[in-house]
Gaussian input, Z-matrix of N, CA and C with variables (Angstrom, degrees):
# hf/3-21g

backbone

0 1
 N
 C     1     B1
 C     2     B2     1     A1
 N     3     B3     2     A2     1     D1
 C     4     B4     3     A3     2     D2
 C     5     B5     4     A4     3     D3
 N     6     B6     5     A5     4     D4
 C     7     B7     6     A6     5     D5
 C     8     B8     7     A7     6     D6
 N     9     B9     8     A8     7     D7
 C    10    B10     9     A9     8     D8
 C    11    B11    10    A10     9     D9
 N    12    B12    11    A11    10    D10
 C    13    B13    12    A12    11    D11
 C    14    B14    13    A13    12    D12
 N    15    B15    14    A14    13    D13
 C    16    B16    15    A15    14    D14
 C    17    B17    16    A16    15    D15
 N    18    B18    17    A17    16    D16
 C    19    B19    18    A18    17    D17
 C    20    B20    19    A19    18    D18
 N    21    B21    20    A20    19    D19
 C    22    B22    21    A21    20    D20
 C    23    B23    22    A22    21    D21
 N    24    B24    23    A23    22    D22
 C    25    B25    24    A24    23    D23
 C    26    B26    25    A25    24    D24
 N    27    B27    26    A26    25    D25
 C    28    B28    27    A27    26    D26
 C    29    B29    28    A28    27    D27
 N    30    B30    29    A29    28    D28
 C    31    B31    30    A30    29    D29
 C    32    B32    31    A31    30    D30
 N    33    B33    32    A32    31    D31
 C    34    B34    33    A33    32    D32
 C    35    B35    34    A34    33    D33
 N    36    B36    35    A35    34    D34
 C    37    B37    36    A36    35    D35
 C    38    B38    37    A37    36    D36
 N    39    B39    38    A38    37    D37
 C    40    B40    39    A39    38    D38
 C    41    B41    40    A40    39    D39
 N    42    B42    41    A41    40    D40
 C    43    B43    42    A42    41    D41
 C    44    B44    43    A43    42    D42
 N    45    B45    44    A44    43    D43
 C    46    B46    45    A45    44    D44
 C    47    B47    46    A46    45    D45
 N    48    B48    47    A47    46    D46
 C    49    B49    48    A48    47    D47
 C    50    B50    49    A49    48    D48
 N    51    B51    50    A50    49    D49
 C    52    B52    51    A51    50    D50
 C    53    B53    52    A52    51    D51
 N    54    B54    53    A53    52    D52
 C    55    B55    54    A54    53    D53
 C    56    B56    55    A55    54    D54
 N    57    B57    56    A56    55    D55
 C    58    B58    57    A57    56    D56
 C    59    B59    58    A58    57    D57
 N    60    B60    59    A59    58    D58
 C    61    B61    60    A60    59    D59
 C    62    B62    61    A61    60    D60
 N    63    B63    62    A62    61    D61
 C    64    B64    63    A63    62    D62
 C    65    B65    64    A64    63    D63
 N    66    B66    65    A65    64    D64
 C    67    B67    66    A66    65    D65
 C    68    B68    67    A67    66    D66
 N    69    B69    68    A68    67    D67
 C    70    B70    69    A69    68    D68
 C    71    B71    70    A70    69    D69
 N    72    B72    71    A71    70    D70
 C    73    B73    72    A72    71    D71
 C    74    B74    73    A73    72    D72
 N    75    B75    74    A74    73    D73
 C    76    B76    75    A75    74    D74
 C    77    B77    76    A76    75    D75
 N    78    B78    77    A77    76    D76
 C    79    B79    78    A78    77    D77
 C    80    B80    79    A79    78    D78
 N    81    B81    80    A80    79    D79
 C    82    B82    81    A81    80    D80
 C    83    B83    82    A82    81    D81
 N    84    B84    83    A83    82    D82
 C    85    B85    84    A84    83    D83
 C    86    B86    85    A85    84    D84
 N    87    B87    86    A86    85    D85
 C    88    B88    87    A87    86    D86
 C    89    B89    88    A88    87    D87
 N    90    B90    89    A89    88    D88
 C    91    B91    90    A90    89    D89
 C    92    B92    91    A91    90    D90
 N    93    B93    92    A92    91    D91
 C    94    B94    93    A93    92    D92
 C    95    B95    94    A94    93    D93
 N    96    B96    95    A95    94    D94
 C    97    B97    96    A96    95    D95
 C    98    B98    97    A97    96    D96
 N    99    B99    98    A98    97    D97
 C   100   B100    99    A99    98    D98
 C   101   B101   100   A100    99    D99
 N   102   B102   101   A101   100   D100
 C   103   B103   102   A102   101   D101
 C   104   B104   103   A103   102   D102
 N   105   B105   104   A104   103   D103
 C   106   B106   105   A105   104   D104
 C   107   B107   106   A106   105   D105
 N   108   B108   107   A107   106   D106
 C   109   B109   108   A108   107   D107
 C   110   B110   109   A109   108   D108
 N   111   B111   110   A110   109   D109
 C   112   B112   111   A111   110   D110
 C   113   B113   112   A112   111   D111
 N   114   B114   113   A113   112   D112
 C   115   B115   114   A114   113   D113
 C   116   B116   115   A115   114   D114
 N   117   B117   116   A116   115   D115
 C   118   B118   117   A117   116   D116
 C   119   B119   118   A118   117   D117
 N   120   B120   119   A119   118   D118
 C   121   B121   120   A120   119   D119
 C   122   B122   121   A121   120   D120
 N   123   B123   122   A122   121   D121
 C   124   B124   123   A123   122   D122
 C   125   B125   124   A124   123   D123
 N   126   B126   125   A125   124   D124
 C   127   B127   126   A126   125   D125
 C   128   B128   127   A127   126   D126
 N   129   B129   128   A128   127   D127
 C   130   B130   129   A129   128   D128
 C   131   B131   130   A130   129   D129
 N   132   B132   131   A131   130   D130
 C   133   B133   132   A132   131   D131
 C   134   B134   133   A133   132   D132
 N   135   B135   134   A134   133   D133
 C   136   B136   135   A135   134   D134
 C   137   B137   136   A136   135   D135
 N   138   B138   137   A137   136   D136
 C   139   B139   138   A138   137   D137
 C   140   B140   139   A139   138   D138
 N   141   B141   140   A140   139   D139
 C   142   B142   141   A141   140   D140
 C   143   B143   142   A142   141   D141
 N   144   B144   143   A143   142   D142
 C   145   B145   144   A144   143   D143
 C   146   B146   145   A145   144   D144
 N   147   B147   146   A146   145   D145
 C   148   B148   147   A147   146   D146
 C   149   B149   148   A148   147   D147
 N   150   B150   149   A149   148   D148
 C   151   B151   150   A150   149   D149
 C   152   B152   151   A151   150   D150
 N   153   B153   152   A152   151   D151
 C   154   B154   153   A153   152   D152
 C   155   B155   154   A154   153   D153
 N   156   B156   155   A155   154   D154
 C   157   B157   156   A156   155   D155
 C   158   B158   157   A157   156   D156
 N   159   B159   158   A158   157   D157
 C   160   B160   159   A159   158   D158
 C   161   B161   160   A160   159   D159
 N   162   B162   161   A161   160   D160
 C   163   B163   162   A162   161   D161
 C   164   B164   163   A163   162   D162
 N   165   B165   164   A164   163   D163
 C   166   B166   165   A165   164   D164
 C   167   B167   166   A166   165   D165
 N   168   B168   167   A167   166   D166
 C   169   B169   168   A168   167   D167
 C   170   B170   169   A169   168   D168
 N   171   B171   170   A170   169   D169
 C   172   B172   171   A171   170   D170
 C   173   B173   172   A172   171   D171
 N   174   B174   173   A173   172   D172
 C   175   B175   174   A174   173   D173
 C   176   B176   175   A175   174   D174
 N   177   B177   176   A176   175   D175
 C   178   B178   177   A177   176   D176
 C   179   B179   178   A178   177   D177
 N   180   B180   179   A179   178   D178
 C   181   B181   180   A180   179   D179
 C   182   B182   181   A181   180   D180
 N   183   B183   182   A182   181   D181
 C   184   B184   183   A183   182   D182
 C   185   B185   184   A184   183   D183
 N   186   B186   185   A185   184   D184
 C   187   B187   186   A186   185   D185
 C   188   B188   187   A187   186   D186
 N   189   B189   188   A188   187   D187
 C   190   B190   189   A189   188   D188
 C   191   B191   190   A190   189   D189
 N   192   B192   191   A191   190   D190
 C   193   B193   192   A192   191   D191
 C   194   B194   193   A193   192   D192
 N   195   B195   194   A194   193   D193
 C   196   B196   195   A195   194   D194
 C   197   B197   196   A196   195   D195
 N   198   B198   197   A197   196   D196
 C   199   B199   198   A198   197   D197
 C   200   B200   199   A199   198   D198
 N   201   B201   200   A200   199   D199
 C   202   B202   201   A201   200   D200
 C   203   B203   202   A202   201   D201
 N   204   B204   203   A203   202   D202
 C   205   B205   204   A204   203   D203
 C   206   B206   205   A205   204   D204
 N   207   B207   206   A206   205   D205
 C   208   B208   207   A207   206   D206
 C   209   B209   208   A208   207   D207
 N   210   B210   209   A209   208   D208
 C   211   B211   210   A210   209   D209
 C   212   B212   211   A211   210   D210
 N   213   B213   212   A212   211   D211
 C   214   B214   213   A213   212   D212
 C   215   B215   214   A214   213   D213
 N   216   B216   215   A215   214   D214
 C   217   B217   216   A216   215   D215
 C   218   B218   217   A217   216   D216
 N   219   B219   218   A218   217   D217
 C   220   B220   219   A219   218   D218
 C   221   B221   220   A220   219   D219
 N   222   B222   221   A221   220   D220
 C   223   B223   222   A222   221   D221
 C   224   B224   223   A223   222   D222
 N   225   B225   224   A224   223   D223
 C   226   B226   225   A225   224   D224
 C   227   B227   226   A226   225   D225
 N   228   B228   227   A227   226   D226
 C   229   B229   228   A228   227   D227
 C   230   B230   229   A229   228   D228
 N   231   B231   230   A230   229   D229
 C   232   B232   231   A231   230   D230
 C   233   B233   232   A232   231   D231
 N   234   B234   233   A233   232   D232
 C   235   B235   234   A234   233   D233
 C   236   B236   235   A235   234   D234
 N   237   B237   236   A236   235   D235
 C   238   B238   237   A237   236   D236
 C   239   B239   238   A238   237   D237

   B1=1.4974
   B2=1.5153
   B3=1.3610
   B4=1.4925
   B5=1.4716
   B6=1.1840
   B7=1.4347
   B8=1.4925
   B9=1.2391
   B10=1.4814
   B11=1.5227
   B12=1.3975
   B13=1.4577
   B14=1.5472
   B15=1.3124
   B16=1.4738
   B17=1.4598
   B18=1.3318
   B19=1.4407
   B20=1.5568
   B21=1.1870
   B22=1.4297
   B23=1.4440
   B24=1.4668
   B25=1.4561
   B26=1.5213
   B27=1.3022
   B28=1.5104
   B29=1.4945
   B30=1.3176
   B31=1.5758
   B32=1.4757
   B33=1.2946
   B34=1.3550
   B35=1.5729
   B36=1.4349
   B37=1.5369
   B38=1.5468
   B39=1.2367
   B40=1.5601
   B41=1.5088
   B42=1.3212
   B43=1.4685
   B44=1.6077
   B45=1.3671
   B46=1.3850
   B47=1.5212
   B48=1.3593
   B49=1.3555
   B50=1.4676
   B51=1.3428
   B52=1.3281
   B53=1.5634
   B54=1.2547
   B55=1.5531
   B56=1.4139
   B57=1.3604
   B58=1.4660
   B59=1.4633
   B60=1.3417
   B61=1.4302
   B62=1.4479
   B63=1.2976
   B64=1.5149
   B65=1.5715
   B66=1.3668
   B67=1.4296
   B68=1.6448
   B69=1.2747
   B70=1.4615
   B71=1.5641
   B72=1.3377
   B73=1.4295
   B74=1.6019
   B75=1.3808
   B76=1.2891
   B77=1.5535
   B78=1.2259
   B79=1.4795
   B80=1.6359
   B81=1.3883
   B82=1.4396
   B83=1.5873
   B84=1.3451
   B85=1.3718
   B86=1.5093
   B87=1.3980
   B88=1.4435
   B89=1.5212
   B90=1.3444
   B91=1.5059
   B92=1.4933
   B93=1.3828
   B94=1.4510
   B95=1.4865
   B96=1.3815
   B97=1.4368
   B98=1.5972
   B99=1.3642
   B100=1.4361
   B101=1.6221
   B102=1.3167
   B103=1.4928
   B104=1.4962
   B105=1.3465
   B106=1.4079
   B107=1.5032
   B108=1.3448
   B109=1.4910
   B110=1.5076
   B111=1.2802
   B112=1.4965
   B113=1.5422
   B114=1.2545
   B115=1.3961
   B116=1.5287
   B117=1.3314
   B118=1.3979
   B119=1.6722
   B120=1.3770
   B121=1.5033
   B122=1.4377
   B123=1.4037
   B124=1.4424
   B125=1.6293
   B126=1.3201
   B127=1.5211
   B128=1.5512
   B129=1.3220
   B130=1.3329
   B131=1.4790
   B132=1.3334
   B133=1.3927
   B134=1.5246
   B135=1.2702
   B136=1.4497
   B137=1.5079
   B138=1.2612
   B139=1.4798
   B140=1.5528
   B141=1.3828
   B142=1.3582
   B143=1.4533
   B144=1.2887
   B145=1.4752
   B146=1.5703
   B147=1.3964
   B148=1.4504
   B149=1.5620
   B150=1.2608
   B151=1.4964
   B152=1.5382
   B153=1.3126
   B154=1.5499
   B155=1.4563
   B156=1.2977
   B157=1.4053
   B158=1.5251
   B159=1.3385
   B160=1.4298
   B161=1.5517
   B162=1.4127
   B163=1.4261
   B164=1.4964
   B165=1.4130
   B166=1.4215
   B167=1.5548
   B168=1.2482
   B169=1.3446
   B170=1.5362
   B171=1.3277
   B172=1.5291
   B173=1.5793
   B174=1.2943
   B175=1.4161
   B176=1.5548
   B177=1.1997
   B178=1.5201
   B179=1.5298
   B180=1.3269
   B181=1.3594
   B182=1.6281
   B183=1.2861
   B184=1.4551
   B185=1.5322
   B186=1.3583
   B187=1.4645
   B188=1.5467
   B189=1.2828
   B190=1.4183
   B191=1.4666
   B192=1.3133
   B193=1.3979
   B194=1.5419
   B195=1.3588
   B196=1.4954
   B197=1.4541
   B198=1.2978
   B199=1.4716
   B200=1.5103
   B201=1.2873
   B202=1.5011
   B203=1.4834
   B204=1.2918
   B205=1.5139
   B206=1.5377
   B207=1.2806
   B208=1.4198
   B209=1.5736
   B210=1.3625
   B211=1.4669
   B212=1.5617
   B213=1.2360
   B214=1.4116
   B215=1.5314
   B216=1.4390
   B217=1.4828
   B218=1.4075
   B219=1.2187
   B220=1.5176
   B221=1.5348
   B222=1.4023
   B223=1.3643
   B224=1.6133
   B225=1.2984
   B226=1.4933
   B227=1.6593
   B228=1.1643
   B229=1.4606
   B230=1.5070
   B231=1.2922
   B232=1.5385
   B233=1.4278
   B234=1.3899
   B235=1.4237
   B236=1.5201
   B237=1.3507
   B238=1.4108
   B239=1.4995
   A1=112.74
   A2=119.33
   A3=121.89
   A4=116.58
   A5=123.30
   A6=125.79
   A7=114.72
   A8=117.70
   A9=119.17
   A10=107.86
   A11=110.39
   A12=115.58
   A13=110.69
   A14=115.70
   A15=119.51
   A16=116.32
   A17=115.88
   A18=124.24
   A19=110.82
   A20=122.41
   A21=124.44
   A22=111.12
   A23=116.60
   A24=115.43
   A25=112.51
   A26=115.76
   A27=124.63
   A28=105.24
   A29=113.64
   A30=118.29
   A31=108.87
   A32=117.71
   A33=127.44
   A34=111.51
   A35=114.51
   A36=112.49
   A37=105.86
   A38=112.90
   A39=119.82
   A40=109.56
   A41=118.20
   A42=119.12
   A43=107.07
   A44=111.37
   A45=126.10
   A46=106.59
   A47=120.51
   A48=120.89
   A49=115.56
   A50=122.53
   A51=133.20
   A52=115.20
   A53=121.13
   A54=124.17
   A55=109.25
   A56=116.77
   A57=125.50
   A58=111.08
   A59=115.19
   A60=121.12
   A61=106.82
   A62=123.70
   A63=123.45
   A64=108.22
   A65=111.30
   A66=115.49
   A67=104.94
   A68=117.14
   A69=123.71
   A70=107.85
   A71=115.74
   A72=118.75
   A73=110.52
   A74=117.05
   A75=118.59
   A76=114.82
   A77=120.32
   A78=132.02
   A79=101.69
   A80=114.15
   A81=111.08
   A82=117.09
   A83=112.78
   A84=117.48
   A85=116.91
   A86=112.12
   A87=116.10
   A88=113.41
   A89=116.84
   A90=122.86
   A91=109.87
   A92=117.89
   A93=125.37
   A94=106.47
   A95=117.18
   A96=125.31
   A97=106.66
   A98=113.54
   A99=120.47
   A100=115.47
   A101=112.43
   A102=114.43
   A103=115.04
   A104=114.85
   A105=119.58
   A106=114.04
   A107=115.59
   A108=119.64
   A109=115.27
   A110=111.62
   A111=117.83
   A112=116.72
   A113=113.58
   A114=122.74
   A115=112.09
   A116=118.06
   A117=122.28
   A118=113.37
   A119=109.78
   A120=115.09
   A121=113.63
   A122=119.08
   A123=124.34
   A124=115.45
   A125=114.18
   A126=114.68
   A127=109.04
   A128=117.31
   A129=123.85
   A130=117.24
   A131=120.71
   A132=123.48
   A133=108.53
   A134=127.05
   A135=129.13
   A136=108.71
   A137=122.71
   A138=123.78
   A139=114.26
   A140=116.27
   A141=119.85
   A142=116.79
   A143=118.79
   A144=125.57
   A145=109.58
   A146=114.61
   A147=118.85
   A148=113.92
   A149=116.64
   A150=125.62
   A151=113.28
   A152=113.67
   A153=115.35
   A154=116.88
   A155=121.26
   A156=122.57
   A157=111.47
   A158=115.87
   A159=120.67
   A160=107.17
   A161=115.76
   A162=119.03
   A163=111.34
   A164=119.84
   A165=121.71
   A166=107.53
   A167=126.12
   A168=128.03
   A169=111.41
   A170=113.87
   A171=120.30
   A172=108.71
   A173=119.68
   A174=120.35
   A175=109.88
   A176=120.24
   A177=123.53
   A178=106.94
   A179=121.17
   A180=123.13
   A181=114.25
   A182=115.29
   A183=120.63
   A184=111.60
   A185=119.52
   A186=117.29
   A187=110.40
   A188=118.54
   A189=118.76
   A190=111.53
   A191=122.18
   A192=129.79
   A193=109.79
   A194=112.73
   A195=117.54
   A196=113.95
   A197=124.32
   A198=125.10
   A199=106.02
   A200=119.42
   A201=122.44
   A202=121.28
   A203=119.25
   A204=120.91
   A205=109.20
   A206=118.62
   A207=123.34
   A208=107.64
   A209=119.89
   A210=119.39
   A211=109.53
   A212=119.57
   A213=123.76
   A214=111.69
   A215=112.26
   A216=119.36
   A217=107.33
   A218=125.49
   A219=132.26
   A220=103.84
   A221=122.32
   A222=121.43
   A223=116.13
   A224=117.71
   A225=116.01
   A226=107.94
   A227=115.75
   A228=118.85
   A229=111.10
   A230=113.00
   A231=114.03
   A232=114.67
   A233=114.31
   A234=121.87
   A235=109.69
   A236=118.07
   A237=121.58
   A238=110.16
   D1=125.97
   D2=175.03
   D3=-70.47
   D4=145.42
   D5=171.52
   D6=-62.62
   D7=142.06
   D8=176.96
   D9=-81.03
   D10=137.75
   D11=-179.10
   D12=-98.22
   D13=157.90
   D14=-178.69
   D15=-57.26
   D16=-36.19
   D17=-174.91
   D18=-68.24
   D19=-47.68
   D20=179.09
   D21=87.33
   D22=-176.72
   D23=178.06
   D24=-67.58
   D25=148.91
   D26=-174.02
   D27=-86.79
   D28=120.63
   D29=175.85
   D30=-80.15
   D31=156.78
   D32=174.34
   D33=-81.60
   D34=127.33
   D35=-173.29
   D36=-145.46
   D37=162.41
   D38=169.92
   D39=-72.72
   D40=132.12
   D41=-171.12
   D42=-122.11
   D43=162.65
   D44=173.87
   D45=-124.92
   D46=130.10
   D47=177.84
   D48=-73.28
   D49=136.47
   D50=179.94
   D51=-139.66
   D52=116.55
   D53=-179.46
   D54=-89.01
   D55=133.66
   D56=174.78
   D57=-140.50
   D58=160.29
   D59=-179.17
   D60=-110.24
   D61=138.45
   D62=174.26
   D63=-129.44
   D64=160.14
   D65=178.31
   D66=-74.97
   D67=152.48
   D68=-176.79
   D69=-53.44
   D70=-48.06
   D71=-175.85
   D72=-56.35
   D73=-44.10
   D74=179.24
   D75=-65.15
   D76=-35.79
   D77=179.42
   D78=-61.80
   D79=-48.21
   D80=-177.34
   D81=-72.16
   D82=-24.11
   D83=169.87
   D84=-67.97
   D85=-38.96
   D86=175.60
   D87=-63.89
   D88=-38.29
   D89=179.30
   D90=-64.93
   D91=-34.47
   D92=-179.40
   D93=-69.08
   D94=-43.43
   D95=-174.34
   D96=-63.73
   D97=-44.94
   D98=174.25
   D99=-54.70
   D100=-41.04
   D101=173.78
   D102=-66.34
   D103=-40.13
   D104=174.02
   D105=-62.44
   D106=-41.52
   D107=173.60
   D108=-60.07
   D109=-44.91
   D110=170.10
   D111=-48.67
   D112=-48.33
   D113=178.84
   D114=-67.16
   D115=-41.63
   D116=-178.16
   D117=-69.94
   D118=-34.00
   D119=-171.86
   D120=-117.23
   D121=0.08
   D122=174.71
   D123=64.27
   D124=16.81
   D125=173.16
   D126=-134.71
   D127=134.13
   D128=178.30
   D129=-64.53
   D130=124.89
   D131=-177.89
   D132=-126.62
   D133=127.78
   D134=174.93
   D135=-63.46
   D136=136.02
   D137=175.92
   D138=-50.15
   D139=-34.67
   D140=178.05
   D141=-63.00
   D142=-28.42
   D143=-179.49
   D144=-76.49
   D145=-26.20
   D146=-179.47
   D147=-75.35
   D148=-25.87
   D149=-176.61
   D150=-48.76
   D151=-61.81
   D152=177.11
   D153=-57.79
   D154=-30.18
   D155=178.82
   D156=-77.92
   D157=-27.93
   D158=-179.64
   D159=-74.78
   D160=-41.15
   D161=177.46
   D162=-64.69
   D163=-41.78
   D164=179.46
   D165=-63.96
   D166=-43.35
   D167=179.71
   D168=-61.41
   D169=-41.15
   D170=178.23
   D171=-65.17
   D172=-44.74
   D173=-175.67
   D174=-75.91
   D175=-22.04
   D176=176.80
   D177=-72.45
   D178=-34.87
   D179=-176.94
   D180=-91.42
   D181=-10.45
   D182=177.30
   D183=-72.65
   D184=110.85
   D185=-173.31
   D186=-74.38
   D187=-29.98
   D188=177.91
   D189=-67.59
   D190=-37.40
   D191=177.03
   D192=-63.59
   D193=-51.11
   D194=178.44
   D195=-60.35
   D196=-31.66
   D197=179.48
   D198=-74.64
   D199=-21.58
   D200=170.87
   D201=58.94
   D202=72.58
   D203=-179.70
   D204=-69.42
   D205=-31.34
   D206=-172.13
   D207=-93.24
   D208=144.55
   D209=-179.48
   D210=-82.28
   D211=152.27
   D212=178.33
   D213=-73.39
   D214=139.05
   D215=178.88
   D216=-93.57
   D217=155.40
   D218=169.21
   D219=-55.70
   D220=154.68
   D221=-171.53
   D222=-66.93
   D223=-24.81
   D224=-174.04
   D225=-112.60
   D226=15.32
   D227=-178.65
   D228=-78.17
   D229=131.00
   D230=179.88
   D231=-94.61
   D232=144.71
   D233=-177.05
   D234=-82.53
   D235=154.20
   D236=-179.80
   D237=-110.79

């Protein structure tokens, strides 16, 4: 039996495309995580699909972020 991972099964969600650059070592670790995720949950998931769920989990556990010093911006407001 495979170990359960912190991330859990990936839910289906509406998405917005965002392009990021990663160090090669982090990309390799994401791909390794995706393989472990597949072993744990029996469903192939591309590493790219895992990134938003990892960020969401990270932000949910960040106490400073949850306390929220900065006000929320409307969804399509650009920063200066």
